[in-house]
C-alpha positions as CSV (number, residue, x, y, z in Angstrom):
1,M,47.9,148.1,-154.1
2,A,50.6,150.2,-155.8
3,S,50.3,153.9,-156.3
4,W,49.5,153.7,-160.0
5,Y,46.3,151.7,-159.3
6,D,43.6,154.4,-159.4
7,E,40.6,153.0,-157.4
8,R,38.1,155.3,-159.0
9,R,39.0,154.1,-162.5
10,A,39.1,150.5,-161.2
11,A,35.6,150.9,-159.7
12,L,34.4,152.0,-163.2
13,A,36.0,149.0,-164.7
14,R,34.4,146.8,-162.1
15,S,31.0,148.3,-162.8
16,Y,31.5,147.9,-166.5
17,D,32.5,144.2,-166.1
18,R,29.5,143.5,-163.9
19,S,27.1,145.1,-166.3
20,Q,28.5,143.4,-169.4
21,A,28.5,140.0,-167.6
22,L,24.9,140.4,-166.5
23,L,23.8,141.4,-170.0
24,F,25.7,138.4,-171.5
25,L,24.0,136.0,-169.1
26,L,20.6,137.7,-169.9
27,R,21.2,137.3,-173.6
28,F,22.2,133.7,-173.1
29,A,19.1,132.9,-171.1
30,L,16.9,134.6,-173.7
31,L,18.5,132.3,-176.3
32,F,16.8,129.3,-174.6
33,A,13.5,131.2,-173.9
34,L,13.3,132.2,-177.6
35,A,14.1,128.7,-178.7
36,A,11.3,127.4,-176.6
37,A,8.9,130.0,-177.9
38,F,10.0,129.2,-181.5
39,W,8.8,125.6,-181.0
40,T,5.8,126.0,-178.8
41,S,4.3,128.7,-181.0
42,G,4.3,126.4,-184.0
43,L,6.5,128.9,-185.9
44,S,9.3,126.3,-186.3
45,R,6.9,123.9,-188.1
46,S,5.3,126.6,-190.2
47,L,8.7,128.0,-191.3
48,A,10.0,124.6,-192.3
49,A,6.8,123.8,-194.3
50,G,6.9,127.1,-196.1
51,L,10.5,126.6,-197.1
52,R,9.8,123.1,-198.4
53,S,7.1,124.6,-200.6
54,W,9.5,127.3,-201.9
55,F,12.2,124.7,-202.7
56,P,10.2,121.7,-204.0
57,F,12.9,120.3,-206.3
58,P,14.9,117.2,-205.5
59,L,17.9,117.4,-203.2
60,A,16.7,120.8,-201.9
61,W,17.0,119.5,-198.3
62,P,20.4,121.2,-197.5
63,L,19.0,124.5,-198.9
64,V,15.9,124.2,-196.7
65,C,18.1,123.6,-193.7
66,A,20.4,126.5,-194.5
67,S,17.5,128.9,-195.2
68,F,15.8,127.8,-192.0
69,T,18.9,128.4,-189.9
70,A,19.7,131.7,-191.4
71,L,16.1,133.1,-190.9
72,A,16.1,131.7,-187.3
73,V,19.4,133.3,-186.4
74,F,18.4,136.6,-188.1
75,G,15.2,136.6,-186.1
76,Y,17.1,136.0,-182.9
77,E,19.4,138.9,-183.6
78,T,16.5,141.2,-184.5
79,V,14.6,140.4,-181.3
80,L,17.6,141.0,-179.2
81,F,18.7,144.2,-181.1
82,P,17.8,146.5,-178.2
83,L,20.0,144.5,-175.8
84,S,22.8,144.7,-178.4
85,V,22.5,148.5,-178.5
86,L,22.6,148.6,-174.7
87,A,25.6,146.3,-174.3
88,D,27.7,147.2,-177.4
89,F,26.9,150.9,-177.9
90,T,25.3,152.6,-174.8
91,L,27.4,151.0,-172.2
92,E,30.6,151.3,-174.3
93,R,29.9,155.0,-174.8
94,A,29.0,155.5,-171.1
95,Y,32.3,154.0,-169.9
96,G,34.4,155.8,-172.5
97,R,35.4,152.7,-174.4
98,L,33.6,153.7,-177.7
99,H,33.7,157.1,-179.4
100,A,31.9,156.3,-182.6
101,E,28.5,157.8,-183.4
102,F,25.4,155.6,-183.6
103,G,25.4,155.5,-187.4
104,A,28.9,154.2,-187.6
105,W,28.3,151.7,-184.9
106,L,25.1,150.5,-186.6
107,R,26.9,149.9,-189.9
108,S,29.6,147.9,-188.0
109,F,26.9,145.9,-186.2
110,V,25.1,145.0,-189.4
111,K,28.3,143.7,-191.0
112,T,29.1,141.7,-187.9
113,M,25.6,140.3,-187.6
114,L,25.6,139.2,-191.3
115,L,28.9,137.5,-190.7
116,E,27.6,135.8,-187.6
117,V,24.4,134.7,-189.5
118,G,26.6,133.2,-192.2
119,L,28.9,131.4,-189.8
120,V,26.1,130.0,-187.7
121,T,24.2,128.9,-190.8
122,A,27.2,127.2,-192.2
123,G,27.9,125.4,-188.9
124,F,24.4,124.2,-188.3
125,T,23.9,123.2,-191.9
126,G,27.1,121.2,-191.7
127,L,25.8,119.4,-188.6
128,Y,22.5,118.7,-190.3
129,V,24.3,117.2,-193.3
130,L,26.7,115.1,-191.2
131,M,23.8,113.7,-189.1
132,R,21.8,112.8,-192.2
133,L,24.7,111.2,-194.0
134,Y,26.3,109.6,-190.9
135,P,23.7,109.2,-188.2
136,T,26.0,107.2,-185.9
137,W,29.4,109.0,-186.5
138,G,28.3,112.4,-187.6
139,W,29.2,113.9,-184.1
140,L,32.7,112.5,-184.4
141,L,33.2,114.2,-187.8
142,A,31.9,117.4,-186.4
143,T,34.5,117.1,-183.6
144,G,37.2,116.6,-186.1
145,A,36.1,119.7,-188.0
146,Y,36.1,121.7,-184.7
147,A,39.6,120.5,-183.9
148,L,40.8,121.7,-187.3
149,L,39.1,125.1,-187.3
150,V,39.3,126.2,-183.6
151,P,42.4,124.8,-181.8
152,G,44.2,124.0,-185.0
153,L,43.6,127.3,-186.8
154,G,43.8,129.2,-183.5
155,E,47.4,128.0,-183.0
156,W,48.5,127.6,-186.6
157,G,47.2,131.0,-187.8
158,P,49.1,133.3,-185.4
159,S,52.1,131.1,-185.0
160,W,52.7,130.0,-188.6
161,L,50.5,131.9,-191.1
162,L,50.6,135.5,-189.7
163,P,54.5,135.8,-189.8
164,R,54.3,134.9,-193.5
165,V,51.5,137.3,-194.3
166,R,53.0,140.1,-192.0
167,P,56.7,139.4,-191.6
168,P,57.9,140.8,-188.3
169,V,60.9,143.1,-187.9
170,P,63.9,141.3,-186.4
171,I,65.3,142.8,-183.2
172,A,69.0,143.2,-183.0
173,D,69.4,143.0,-179.2
174,E,71.9,140.3,-178.1
175,D,71.2,140.7,-174.4
176,L,67.4,140.2,-175.0
177,E,68.0,137.2,-177.1
178,Q,70.3,135.6,-174.5
179,E,67.6,136.1,-171.9
180,L,64.9,134.6,-174.1
181,R,67.1,131.7,-175.0
182,R,67.8,131.1,-171.3
183,V,64.1,130.9,-170.3
184,G,63.5,128.8,-173.3
185,R,66.1,126.2,-172.2
186,E,64.3,126.0,-168.8
187,A,61.2,124.8,-170.7
188,G,62.9,122.8,-173.4
189,V,62.1,125.3,-176.1
190,Q,64.7,126.8,-178.5
191,I,64.1,130.5,-178.9
192,D,65.7,131.6,-182.2
193,G,65.7,135.4,-181.9
194,A,63.2,138.1,-181.3
195,A,61.1,140.5,-183.5
196,W,58.1,142.8,-183.4
197,W,55.0,143.4,-185.5
198,D,55.2,146.6,-187.6
199,F,51.7,147.1,-188.9
200,E,48.6,149.0,-187.9
201,H,45.5,147.8,-186.0
202,Q,47.2,145.5,-183.5
203,E,44.4,145.8,-180.9
204,E,43.7,142.0,-181.0
205,L,47.3,140.9,-180.8
206,E,48.9,139.5,-177.7
207,E,51.8,141.5,-176.2
208,V,54.1,138.7,-177.2
209,R,53.6,135.5,-179.3
210,L,55.9,132.6,-179.9
211,T,55.8,132.0,-183.6
212,G,57.0,128.9,-185.5
213,M,56.1,125.3,-184.9
214,G,57.4,122.6,-182.7
215,R,60.2,123.3,-180.2
216,R,61.9,126.0,-182.3
217,R,60.2,129.4,-181.8
218,R,60.7,133.1,-182.1
219,A,59.4,135.7,-179.7
220,V,57.5,138.4,-181.5
221,F,56.3,141.4,-179.6
222,S,53.4,143.8,-180.4
223,A,54.5,147.3,-181.4
224,Q,53.3,148.7,-178.1
225,A,55.0,146.0,-176.0
226,W,58.3,146.5,-177.9
227,R,58.2,150.3,-177.6
228,T,56.8,150.8,-174.1
229,L,57.9,147.8,-172.0
230,G,61.2,147.4,-170.3
231,R,63.4,144.4,-171.0
232,R,62.5,142.7,-167.8
233,E,58.8,142.9,-168.6
234,Q,59.4,141.7,-172.1
235,V,61.3,138.6,-170.9
236,F,58.7,138.0,-168.2
237,L,55.8,138.0,-170.7
238,A,57.8,135.8,-173.1
239,A,58.5,133.4,-170.3
240,R,54.8,133.0,-169.6
241,H,54.3,131.9,-173.2
242,V,57.3,129.6,-173.0
243,A,55.7,127.9,-170.0
244,W,52.7,126.9,-172.1
245,H,55.1,124.7,-174.2
246,R,56.6,123.1,-171.1
247,H,55.5,119.5,-170.6
248,G,52.9,120.0,-173.4
249,A,50.7,122.3,-171.4
250,A,49.2,124.0,-174.4
251,A,48.7,120.8,-176.3
252,G,47.0,119.3,-173.2
253,L,44.6,122.2,-172.9
254,Q,43.8,121.9,-176.6
255,L,43.2,118.2,-176.2
256,L,40.8,118.8,-173.4
257,Q,38.9,121.4,-175.5
258,V,38.6,118.9,-178.4
259,T,37.4,116.2,-176.0
260,L,34.8,118.4,-174.4
261,A,33.7,119.5,-177.9
262,G,33.3,115.8,-178.8
263,G,31.2,115.3,-175.7
264,V,29.1,118.4,-176.5
265,F,28.4,117.2,-180.1
266,F,27.6,113.6,-179.0
267,G,25.3,114.7,-176.1
268,A,23.6,117.4,-178.1
269,T,22.8,115.2,-181.0
270,R,21.4,112.5,-178.8
271,I,19.3,114.9,-176.7
272,A,18.0,116.9,-179.7
273,D,17.2,113.7,-181.6
274,A,15.3,112.2,-178.7
275,A,13.3,115.5,-178.2
276,A,12.5,115.7,-181.9
277,R,11.3,112.1,-182.1
278,A,9.2,112.5,-179.0
279,R,7.3,115.4,-180.8
280,G,6.7,113.5,-184.0
281,L,9.6,114.6,-186.1
282,P,11.9,112.2,-188.0
283,G,14.8,113.0,-185.7
284,V,17.4,115.7,-185.4
285,V,17.8,115.9,-189.2
286,A,14.5,117.7,-189.6
287,P,14.9,121.5,-189.9
288,E,12.0,121.9,-187.4
289,A,14.4,120.4,-184.8
290,F,16.5,123.5,-184.7
291,P,15.2,124.8,-181.4
292,F,16.2,121.4,-179.8
293,W,19.6,121.8,-181.4
294,V,20.0,125.2,-179.8
295,V,18.9,124.2,-176.3
296,S,21.0,121.1,-176.1
297,L,24.1,122.3,-178.0
298,F,24.5,125.6,-176.2
299,A,23.6,124.2,-172.8
300,L,26.3,121.5,-173.0
301,A,28.8,124.0,-174.5
302,A,28.3,126.3,-171.6
303,L,29.1,123.5,-169.1
304,A,32.1,122.5,-171.1
305,G,33.3,126.1,-171.2
306,V,33.1,126.4,-167.4
307,A,35.4,123.3,-167.2
308,A,37.8,124.5,-169.8
309,H,38.0,128.0,-168.3
310,A,38.8,126.5,-164.9
311,L,41.7,124.5,-166.3
312,A,42.9,127.5,-168.3
313,R,43.0,129.7,-165.1
314,R,45.1,127.0,-163.4
315,M,47.5,126.8,-166.4
316,E,47.8,130.6,-166.4
317,L,48.8,130.6,-162.7
318,R,51.3,127.9,-163.6
319,A,52.7,130.0,-166.4
320,D,53.0,132.9,-163.8
321,R,55.0,130.6,-161.4
322,F,57.4,129.7,-164.2
323,A,57.9,133.3,-165.2
324,L,58.3,134.4,-161.5
325,R,61.0,131.8,-160.9
326,H,63.0,132.3,-164.2
327,A,62.3,135.9,-165.4
328,G,61.8,138.1,-162.3
329,G,59.7,138.3,-159.2
330,A,56.5,140.0,-158.0
331,D,57.9,143.4,-158.9
332,V,58.0,142.5,-162.6
333,L,54.5,141.1,-162.5
334,L,53.4,144.3,-160.9
335,A,55.1,146.3,-163.6
336,C,53.3,144.3,-166.3
337,L,50.0,144.9,-164.6
338,R,50.7,148.6,-164.4
339,H,51.4,148.7,-168.1
340,R,48.1,146.9,-168.7
341,F,46.2,149.2,-166.3
342,E,47.5,152.3,-168.1
343,R,46.3,151.0,-171.4
344,E,42.9,149.9,-170.1
345,P,41.9,150.1,-166.4
346,F,40.8,146.9,-164.8
347,A,39.4,145.7,-161.5
348,V,41.9,143.9,-159.4
349,D,39.3,141.3,-158.4
350,A,35.9,140.0,-159.5
351,P,33.0,138.2,-157.9
352,G,33.2,134.4,-157.9
353,W,30.4,133.9,-160.3
354,Q,32.1,136.1,-162.9
355,I,35.3,134.2,-162.5
356,A,33.7,130.7,-162.7
357,L,31.4,131.4,-165.6
358,L,33.2,133.9,-167.8
359,R,37.0,134.3,-167.2
360,K,39.9,132.3,-168.7
361,M,42.4,134.5,-166.9
362,P,42.9,134.6,-163.1
363,T,42.3,138.0,-161.5
364,A,45.2,140.3,-160.8
365,A,44.5,139.8,-157.1
366,R,45.0,136.1,-157.4
367,R,48.1,136.4,-159.5
368,L,49.7,138.9,-157.1
369,A,48.8,136.7,-154.1
370,Q,50.5,133.8,-155.7
371,A,53.6,135.9,-156.5
372,Q,53.8,137.1,-152.9
373,A,53.4,133.5,-151.6
374,L,56.1,132.3,-153.9
375,A,58.5,135.0,-152.8
376,L,57.9,134.1,-149.1
377,A,58.1,130.3,-149.5
378,P,59.5,129.5,-152.9
379,D,60.2,125.8,-152.2
380,E,56.6,125.2,-151.3
381,H,55.2,126.5,-154.6
382,R,57.2,124.7,-157.2
383,S,55.4,122.8,-159.9
């Protein structure tokens, strides 16, 4: 590994990743354990009966479902609060990734939790309503809503809406624009100029984003990428994004995600409905069936996520291959990794279980190994 790779800092990052991954899996497992306890203890039936007595007026069923879901999610977050403190405060402070005091962190946690309760309540209430109104096709309508909100808004928001809310600053650099247009032509994408985001709080932004719709795009860099990266690294990162528009790769991944979501909704409704009826409930539309919803929906979603992440990692390596051929070699990739490491140290590799279960991006070791193989035998690694 290059001289800038500090093994001590990387070891800390590796330990942090392992700890957070184990805590994530523990919380995920407890989700199912608590759902089982919620049903077997009789609390699910008691809560539903109590809410029906509180809302006895006609057409109160959606309100009962929403209240039931909100209370159940709030209870889950309350029971797991010690693990949230450990994962999101204690470990973050121990590894130097958080500097806020506990009071400030707690206020932020409460706001996030209330937002999560609201979103989960809205989502599950929508599922209840769809399954009651359209027992046969409700899962398909839920898939359509997912397609609009997740892949649709996830692409449309940063690419089309954000530039209109926060207009980027144009970059007057003819050489950079020529390089961007060149790599765009290789993928059949027309790059109409470059720009950078000039506003605060860009922590969640990618280093570069292709804004616009269709085949006409503009490369917009984060403030940090524009100010600290060299031109070769900027073109390399832009080329990776261009590769996602080559042969409809991005659209293909989104289609897979929507298809998997459809399978999750279809399978979860059937499993939860069968489990609810086997226990004397009128089906999945009963609020008491919430524990069955949780188990089936999140179990199938986890399996779908593993499949989607596996394809995403392959597509990321494909994007690397495109950028390595058309925007520089392994030395440019290494420079990009150095820039990332200086911002936030990372482990060059990870255990197989972490990669398979939790990662959308290939490890740095895998990316560098591909770059070296491509440099040694370029004709054998073309896609």
